[in-house]
C-alpha positions as CSV (number, residue, x, y, z in Angstrom):
1,M,-0.3,0.1,-0.1
2,P,1.3,3.3,-0.9
3,G,2.5,5.1,1.6
4,A,2.9,2.3,4.3
5,G,5.6,2.1,6.6
6,P,7.7,-0.8,6.7
7,R,6.5,-4.2,8.1
8,E,7.0,-5.1,11.7
9,P,9.6,-8.5,11.9
10,P,7.4,-10.9,13.4
11,P,8.4,-11.4,17.3
12,Q,10.8,-13.7,18.4
13,R,9.5,-17.3,19.2
14,S,11.0,-19.7,21.5
15,L,11.9,-23.4,21.0
16,F,11.2,-24.1,25.1
17,G,8.1,-21.8,24.6
18,D,6.9,-23.8,21.4
19,I,7.7,-27.8,22.5
20,L,6.2,-27.0,26.0
21,D,3.0,-25.1,24.0
22,W,2.7,-29.1,21.9
23,L,2.9,-31.1,24.7
24,L,1.4,-29.2,27.5
25,V,-2.0,-28.3,25.2
26,P,-2.5,-31.5,24.2
27,L,-2.3,-32.6,27.3
28,L,-4.9,-30.5,28.9
29,L,-7.4,-30.9,25.8
30,L,-7.4,-34.7,26.4
31,W,-7.5,-34.5,30.2
32,P,-11.4,-33.5,30.3
33,M,-11.8,-36.3,27.2
34,S,-10.4,-38.6,30.2
35,V,-12.9,-37.3,32.3
36,V,-15.7,-38.2,30.1
37,V,-14.3,-41.7,29.4
38,I,-13.8,-42.5,33.5
39,W,-17.5,-41.5,33.7
40,V,-18.4,-43.9,31.2
41,A,-16.5,-46.5,31.9
42,A,-17.1,-46.2,36.1
43,Q,-20.6,-46.4,34.8
44,G,-20.1,-49.7,33.7
45,I,-18.6,-51.4,35.9
46,A,-20.8,-50.5,38.3
47,N,-23.7,-51.8,36.3
48,R,-22.1,-55.3,36.1
49,P,-22.2,-56.1,39.7
50,F,-26.1,-54.9,39.9
51,D,-26.9,-56.1,36.8
52,R,-25.6,-59.7,37.8
53,E,-28.2,-59.4,41.1
54,L,-31.0,-58.4,39.6
55,G,-30.9,-60.8,36.4
56,E,-30.7,-63.7,39.4
57,T,-33.5,-62.4,40.9
58,A,-35.5,-62.6,37.9
59,R,-34.6,-66.0,37.5
60,L,-35.2,-67.0,41.3
61,L,-38.8,-65.8,40.6
62,A,-38.8,-67.5,37.1
63,R,-39.0,-70.7,39.1
64,R,-41.6,-70.3,41.1
65,V,-44.2,-69.6,37.7
66,S,-46.1,-73.1,37.3
67,L,-48.4,-74.2,34.1
68,Q,-51.7,-75.3,34.9
69,A,-53.4,-77.9,32.4
70,G,-56.2,-75.8,29.8
71,S,-56.6,-74.2,27.0
72,P,-54.7,-72.2,27.3
73,P,-52.7,-73.1,29.8
74,L,-52.9,-70.9,33.6
75,A,-50.3,-69.5,35.0
76,R,-49.9,-69.8,38.5
77,I,-46.4,-68.3,40.9
78,N,-45.8,-69.5,44.5
79,L,-44.7,-66.4,45.7
80,P,-44.7,-66.5,49.8
81,D,-45.5,-63.6,51.7
82,A,-41.4,-63.2,52.5
83,S,-40.0,-64.0,49.4
84,A,-42.1,-60.7,48.4
85,A,-41.2,-58.5,50.5
86,L,-37.8,-59.5,49.6
87,L,-38.6,-57.9,46.3
88,R,-39.6,-54.1,47.3
89,G,-36.0,-52.9,47.7
90,D,-34.2,-51.4,50.7
91,S,-33.7,-47.7,51.5
92,N,-31.8,-46.4,48.6
93,D,-33.5,-47.9,46.0
94,S,-37.3,-48.9,45.1
95,L,-37.7,-52.5,43.1
96,F,-40.7,-53.5,41.1
97,F,-41.6,-56.8,40.0
98,Q,-44.2,-58.2,37.6
99,V,-45.5,-61.5,36.8
100,L,-47.5,-62.0,33.3
101,G,-50.0,-65.1,32.1
102,T,-50.5,-66.8,29.3
103,R,-52.9,-64.4,28.2
104,G,-50.9,-61.3,29.2
105,E,-52.5,-60.8,32.5
106,R,-51.2,-59.5,35.7
107,I,-50.7,-62.4,37.9
108,A,-48.2,-60.9,40.6
109,G,-46.4,-57.5,41.4
110,D,-46.8,-53.8,40.0
111,R,-49.2,-52.4,37.1
112,D,-46.9,-49.9,36.3
113,L,-43.9,-51.8,35.0
114,P,-44.2,-51.5,31.3
115,V,-44.0,-54.4,28.9
116,P,-41.3,-55.0,26.5
117,N,-42.0,-54.3,22.6
118,E,-40.4,-57.3,20.8
119,V,-41.0,-61.1,20.3
120,P,-41.5,-63.4,23.4
121,I,-37.9,-65.7,23.5
122,P,-39.9,-68.3,26.0
123,G,-36.7,-70.3,27.6
124,A,-34.1,-67.7,26.4
125,D,-31.5,-65.6,29.1
126,V,-31.9,-63.1,31.0
127,R,-32.5,-59.8,28.8
128,F,-32.0,-56.1,30.4
129,R,-33.2,-52.3,29.4
130,D,-33.5,-49.0,30.4
131,D,-37.1,-48.1,31.1
132,M,-39.3,-45.2,33.1
133,V,-41.0,-46.1,35.8
134,D,-43.3,-43.1,37.7
135,E,-41.2,-40.7,36.0
136,R,-38.2,-42.1,37.4
137,P,-35.3,-44.5,35.3
138,V,-35.3,-48.2,36.0
139,R,-33.1,-51.0,35.2
140,V,-35.5,-54.3,34.1
141,A,-34.4,-57.4,34.3
142,Y,-36.9,-59.8,32.0
143,L,-37.8,-63.2,30.5
144,W,-39.7,-65.4,29.4
145,V,-40.8,-68.8,31.1
146,P,-40.5,-72.1,28.7
147,M,-44.0,-73.1,27.9
148,A,-44.6,-75.9,24.9
149,P,-46.3,-73.5,22.2
150,Q,-49.8,-73.3,21.7
151,Q,-51.9,-71.1,19.8
152,G,-53.6,-68.0,21.1
153,A,-51.0,-68.8,24.4
154,K,-48.1,-66.5,25.3
155,P,-45.0,-67.7,27.5
156,P,-45.2,-65.9,30.7
157,L,-43.5,-63.1,31.4
158,V,-41.1,-62.4,34.5
159,Q,-39.7,-58.8,34.9
160,V,-37.9,-57.5,37.7
161,A,-36.7,-53.6,37.7
162,E,-35.0,-51.4,40.3
163,T,-34.5,-47.7,40.3
164,L,-30.6,-46.6,39.5
165,D,-29.5,-44.2,43.1
166,K,-27.2,-46.9,43.7
167,R,-25.8,-47.3,40.8
168,S,-25.3,-44.4,40.5
169,Q,-23.3,-43.8,43.9
170,L,-21.0,-46.3,42.9
171,A,-20.1,-44.7,39.4
172,T,-19.7,-41.5,41.4
173,E,-17.4,-42.9,43.8
174,I,-15.5,-45.0,41.3
175,A,-14.5,-41.7,38.9
176,R,-14.2,-39.3,42.1
177,G,-10.9,-42.1,43.2
178,V,-9.6,-42.4,39.8
179,M,-10.4,-38.8,38.9
180,L,-8.5,-37.5,42.2
181,S,-5.6,-39.4,41.3
182,Q,-5.1,-37.5,37.8
183,F,-5.1,-34.3,39.9
184,A,-2.1,-35.3,41.9
185,I,-0.8,-37.0,38.8
186,L,-1.6,-33.6,36.1
187,P,0.9,-31.3,38.0
188,L,3.7,-33.8,38.4
189,A,3.9,-34.4,34.6
190,V,3.7,-30.7,33.7
191,L,6.7,-30.7,36.2
192,L,8.3,-33.7,34.8
193,I,7.7,-31.8,31.2
194,W,9.8,-29.0,32.0
195,F,12.3,-30.7,33.8
196,A,12.4,-33.1,30.8
197,L,12.8,-29.9,28.3
198,T,15.2,-28.2,30.2
199,R,17.3,-30.8,30.6
200,G,17.3,-31.7,26.9
201,L,17.9,-28.4,26.0
202,R,21.0,-27.7,28.0
203,P,22.9,-28.6,25.4
204,L,22.3,-26.0,23.4
205,D,22.6,-23.3,25.9
206,V,26.6,-24.9,26.4
207,L,26.6,-24.8,22.6
208,Q,25.8,-20.6,23.1
209,R,28.8,-20.3,25.8
210,H,30.7,-21.9,23.8
211,I,30.4,-19.7,20.9
212,R,30.2,-16.9,22.9
213,Q,32.9,-17.4,24.4
214,R,35.3,-17.5,21.5
215,A,37.5,-15.0,20.2
216,S,36.6,-13.0,17.2
217,S,39.8,-14.3,15.6
218,D,39.0,-17.4,16.1
219,L,37.3,-19.4,12.8
220,S,37.9,-22.9,13.9
221,P,35.4,-25.4,13.5
222,I,33.1,-26.0,16.4
223,D,33.4,-29.6,17.7
224,G,29.7,-31.8,16.8
225,R,30.9,-34.7,18.6
226,S,30.4,-32.8,21.9
227,V,26.2,-31.6,20.6
228,P,23.3,-34.2,20.4
229,E,22.5,-35.4,17.0
230,E,19.7,-33.3,16.0
231,V,22.0,-29.7,16.3
232,T,24.8,-31.9,14.3
233,P,23.3,-30.4,11.7
234,L,23.2,-26.9,12.5
235,V,26.8,-27.6,13.5
236,G,27.6,-28.4,10.4
237,A,26.4,-25.4,9.0
238,I,27.7,-23.0,11.0
239,N,31.4,-24.6,10.4
240,D,30.7,-24.9,6.7
241,L,30.0,-21.0,7.3
242,L,33.0,-20.4,9.6
243,A,34.9,-21.8,6.3
244,R,34.0,-19.6,4.0
245,L,34.3,-17.1,6.0
246,D,37.7,-17.9,6.7
247,R,38.5,-18.3,3.4
248,S,36.9,-14.8,2.7
249,I,38.6,-13.1,5.1
250,A,42.2,-14.5,4.0
251,A,41.2,-13.6,0.2
252,Q,40.6,-9.8,1.5
253,K,43.5,-9.9,3.5
254,H,45.6,-11.1,0.4
255,F,44.1,-8.5,-1.4
256,L,44.4,-5.9,0.4
257,A,48.2,-6.7,0.9
258,D,48.8,-7.0,-3.1
259,A,46.4,-3.9,-3.7
260,A,48.8,-1.8,-0.9
261,H,51.8,-3.2,-3.2
262,Q,50.8,-2.1,-6.3
263,L,49.8,1.5,-5.1
264,K,53.0,2.3,-3.8
265,T,55.0,2.2,-7.3
266,P,52.4,4.7,-9.0
267,L,52.1,6.8,-5.6
268,A,55.9,6.3,-5.1
269,G,57.0,7.7,-8.9
270,L,54.3,10.5,-7.8
271,R,56.5,11.6,-4.6
272,M,59.7,10.9,-7.0
273,Q,58.7,12.9,-9.5
274,A,57.0,15.8,-7.3
275,E,60.5,16.4,-6.0
276,L,62.4,16.7,-9.0
277,A,59.7,18.9,-10.4
278,Q,60.2,21.0,-7.4
279,R,64.0,21.1,-7.7
280,D,64.0,21.8,-10.7
281,A,61.8,24.5,-10.6
282,A,63.6,26.0,-7.4
283,E,67.2,26.0,-9.5
284,N,67.8,28.9,-10.6
285,G,67.7,28.9,-14.7
286,G,66.0,25.5,-14.0
287,D,65.1,23.8,-17.0
288,P,61.6,24.1,-18.9
289,K,61.7,20.8,-20.3
290,A,62.8,18.6,-17.5
291,V,59.8,20.0,-15.3
292,R,57.4,19.6,-18.7
293,R,58.5,15.9,-18.5
294,S,58.2,15.7,-14.7
295,L,54.4,16.9,-14.9
296,Q,53.7,14.9,-17.3
297,Q,55.1,11.3,-15.7
298,I,52.9,13.1,-12.0
299,A,50.3,12.6,-14.8
300,R,50.4,9.6,-16.0
301,S,51.7,8.2,-12.6
302,S,48.2,9.5,-11.1
303,Q,46.3,8.7,-14.0
304,Q,47.4,5.2,-13.4
305,A,46.8,5.4,-9.6
306,A,43.2,6.5,-10.2
307,H,43.1,3.7,-12.5
308,M,43.6,0.9,-10.6
309,V,41.5,2.7,-7.6
310,N,38.7,2.6,-9.9
311,Q,39.2,-1.2,-10.9
312,L,39.6,-2.0,-6.9
313,L,36.6,-0.1,-6.6
314,S,34.9,-2.7,-9.5
315,M,36.5,-5.5,-8.3
316,A,34.9,-4.8,-4.7
317,R,31.2,-4.5,-5.9
318,A,31.2,-7.5,-7.7
319,E,32.1,-10.0,-4.9
320,D,29.4,-7.5,-3.4
321,I,26.6,-10.0,-2.1
322,G,24.1,-7.3,-2.2
323,E,24.4,-6.9,-5.7
324,A,22.8,-10.1,-6.2
325,R,19.4,-8.8,-4.8
326,R,19.6,-6.2,-7.4
327,V,19.7,-7.9,-10.5
328,Q,16.8,-6.3,-13.5
329,P,16.4,-7.2,-16.7
330,F,18.7,-5.1,-18.9
331,N,19.5,-5.3,-22.8
332,L,23.1,-7.0,-23.2
333,V,23.7,-5.4,-26.6
334,A,23.1,-1.9,-25.3
335,V,25.4,-2.8,-22.8
336,V,28.5,-3.7,-24.9
337,T,28.3,-1.0,-28.0
338,E,27.7,1.4,-25.2
339,A,31.6,0.1,-23.9
340,V,33.0,0.0,-27.4
341,R,31.6,3.2,-28.1
342,D,33.4,4.7,-24.7
343,F,36.8,3.2,-26.1
344,V,36.7,4.4,-29.8
345,P,39.3,7.8,-29.4
346,R,41.3,5.7,-28.0
347,A,41.2,3.1,-30.3
348,L,42.0,5.8,-33.0
349,A,44.4,7.5,-31.4
350,K,46.4,3.8,-32.0
351,G,45.2,3.5,-35.2
352,I,43.0,0.4,-34.2
353,D,40.3,-1.1,-36.2
354,L,37.9,-1.6,-33.4
355,G,34.6,-2.8,-33.9
356,Y,31.3,-4.4,-33.4
357,E,29.6,-7.2,-34.4
358,G,26.1,-8.8,-33.6
359,P,22.3,-7.8,-33.2
360,A,21.6,-3.6,-33.3
361,A,20.8,-2.7,-29.6
362,G,17.3,-1.6,-31.1
363,D,16.9,-5.1,-32.1
364,A,13.4,-6.9,-31.1
365,Q,15.5,-10.1,-31.0
366,A,18.4,-8.8,-29.3
367,P,19.1,-10.6,-26.1
368,R,18.6,-9.9,-22.3
369,V,20.0,-10.4,-19.8
370,V,18.8,-10.7,-16.0
371,G,21.4,-9.8,-13.8
372,E,23.4,-6.3,-12.2
373,A,24.0,-4.1,-15.7
374,V,26.7,-1.5,-14.1
375,L,28.7,-5.3,-13.6
376,V,28.1,-6.7,-17.2
377,R,29.1,-3.0,-18.7
378,E,32.4,-3.0,-16.0
379,A,33.6,-6.5,-17.7
380,V,33.1,-5.9,-21.2
381,R,35.2,-2.5,-21.0
382,N,37.6,-4.9,-19.0
383,L,37.7,-6.5,-22.0
384,V,37.8,-4.2,-24.3
385,D,40.5,-2.2,-22.5
386,N,42.7,-5.0,-22.3
387,A,42.3,-5.7,-26.1
388,V,43.4,-1.9,-26.9
389,Q,45.9,-1.6,-24.8
390,Y,47.8,-4.9,-25.0
391,T,47.4,-4.9,-29.7
392,P,50.2,-3.1,-31.3
393,G,49.0,0.1,-33.6
394,G,47.4,-0.8,-36.7
395,G,45.7,-4.5,-35.2
396,T,42.1,-5.0,-35.0
397,V,40.0,-5.3,-32.0
398,T,36.5,-6.9,-32.5
399,A,33.1,-7.3,-29.7
400,R,30.4,-9.4,-30.7
401,V,27.6,-10.6,-29.2
402,L,26.6,-14.7,-29.9
403,T,23.4,-16.5,-28.6
404,D,23.8,-20.1,-28.0
405,P,21.5,-22.0,-30.2
406,Y,19.1,-23.6,-27.9
407,G,18.4,-20.6,-26.2
408,Q,20.8,-20.9,-22.7
409,V,23.2,-18.9,-22.9
410,V,24.3,-15.7,-24.1
411,V,27.9,-15.2,-25.1
412,V,29.9,-11.8,-25.2
413,Q,33.6,-12.2,-27.5
414,V,36.1,-10.1,-27.9
415,E,39.0,-10.6,-29.6
416,D,41.9,-9.2,-31.2
417,N,45.4,-10.0,-33.3
418,G,47.7,-9.0,-30.5
419,P,50.8,-10.9,-29.3
420,G,48.4,-13.1,-27.5
421,I,48.4,-15.5,-24.0
422,P,50.9,-18.1,-23.6
423,E,48.9,-21.2,-23.0
424,G,50.5,-21.7,-19.3
425,E,49.4,-18.5,-18.3
426,R,45.7,-18.4,-19.2
427,D,44.3,-19.6,-15.8
428,L,47.1,-17.1,-13.8
429,V,45.7,-14.2,-15.3
430,F,42.2,-14.4,-13.5
431,Q,44.4,-13.9,-10.4
432,P,44.3,-10.3,-9.2
433,F,47.6,-8.3,-9.9
434,Y,49.0,-10.4,-12.0
435,R,50.2,-9.8,-15.4
436,A,51.8,-12.0,-18.1
437,L,56.0,-11.9,-18.3
438,G,57.5,-10.3,-21.4
439,T,54.7,-7.0,-21.6
440,E,55.7,-3.8,-21.5
441,V,52.4,-2.3,-21.4
442,D,51.3,-0.4,-18.4
443,G,48.1,-2.4,-16.1
444,S,47.1,-3.2,-12.4
445,G,46.5,-7.0,-13.7
446,L,42.9,-6.4,-12.3
447,G,41.0,-6.5,-15.7
448,L,40.5,-10.1,-16.1
449,A,40.1,-10.9,-12.0
450,I,37.2,-8.0,-12.1
451,V,35.8,-10.6,-15.3
452,R,36.2,-13.8,-14.0
453,E,34.2,-11.7,-11.0
454,V,31.3,-10.8,-12.4
455,A,30.6,-14.1,-14.7
456,E,30.8,-16.2,-11.5
457,R,28.3,-13.6,-9.3
458,H,25.9,-14.0,-12.7
459,S,26.2,-17.5,-12.9
460,G,28.3,-17.6,-15.5
461,T,31.7,-18.8,-16.6
462,V,35.0,-16.6,-18.8
463,S,37.3,-18.6,-21.1
464,I,40.3,-17.3,-23.6
465,E,41.6,-19.0,-26.6
466,P,43.9,-17.8,-29.2
467,T,42.2,-16.1,-32.2
468,H,44.9,-17.3,-34.6
469,P,46.6,-20.6,-33.2
470,R,49.6,-21.1,-35.6
471,A,50.5,-17.0,-36.9
472,D,53.3,-15.2,-35.4
473,S,50.5,-13.0,-33.6
474,P,48.4,-15.7,-32.4
475,G,45.8,-12.5,-30.9
476,T,43.6,-13.1,-28.1
477,R,39.9,-14.4,-28.0
478,V,38.2,-14.1,-24.0
479,S,34.6,-15.5,-24.0
480,L,32.3,-14.2,-21.2
481,R,28.9,-16.4,-21.1
482,L,26.4,-15.5,-19.1
483,P,23.0,-17.6,-18.8
484,L,19.6,-16.1,-20.2
485,K,18.1,-16.8,-17.1
486,G,20.3,-14.4,-14.7
487,P,21.9,-15.6,-11.9
């Protein structure tokens, strides 16, 4: 959204807190579920003994039922008053019973006990169901008395029902006993989890203290044998970073040492020529030609120093990792033609035929490369600069842009008909400050090093080969290959 400020970074997360949350939250969510499961299980446990007793009472009552001959036979029950009194329950629960005859008539017991809505099965074992009597929930045990099948006769039905107070009380006591133990175990489990996490993450604390106590110059690898297996990949990544940082710092130190050494020569020349010019000017009748020569040498040395400083800055910019974050598509042909155009006056001054071959900058088919245009332009400028500098007067320098027929890479070539580079030195010339032996041309030895750095930054390659291998002046062709998809 235009005008909106930068987004705030997300708050820092705690590994200890995340693991603790993932352990405690499910535990606290499962605890109420376990309470429900315990309550259901306690009711099942409490029902078993009471169902067993209720079923035995129904069986004893069924044994006292007899059948008298008739059509249909008549059912009778021999139930003494003492036995009937036992079927009236106790102080906690009420007990109901009912005996129905072969015609569905009530022989004994309570009228309000509902009849099961199912087909009678004489001689079957005791069955149980939940029902209501006087708007009170009851547990009913019932069975049909065995009899020979006769038309128009039903087997006698015996039912015994009991209210649920004792069952609920026993289930509550069972659940309370189990849940009280859970109330004691839950805090203990939380403490054990806290202790386990603290102890489990202690190696990370030891590792960070070990890293903090290191000196800033100590880039030796961390011993991965003393850390847990899960932390070994992290330690390996840190060691890899330390190794790359060590190599980078060593390369920077070497580069700075070489740069300081190379800058000493033009600076020393500047100082010497300035002292000579000052001495000649101070002497009476000083030679103006000598002063002029000293001033020309000062200008040449200062130009050489400025060129070297610019190349040092270009190489530092090419090595900057942040440049890779500012890539964008650009017209490679426009970059190459602009670099060639900048060196036309210098080439004309030496009598060198400097030209370009390839598609025009305004051509719709001109290749576009994704990368840092400033760095690529600097690389092309260094290639053209080297070619113009090392090609003798009357020579030829040609820059061209070639597209890979398969459309994967684009090639920038700069070739000349100069003295060429010996095969044994074609890898060495890419090192900073290296200069081929036998050349008397002023240079810093940074041009091809910058080209290689730019090529690597753009996931490309650079190679050197002779233009005319069998000629007296084999010449040099430098090919810079850049992927069309960018770095």
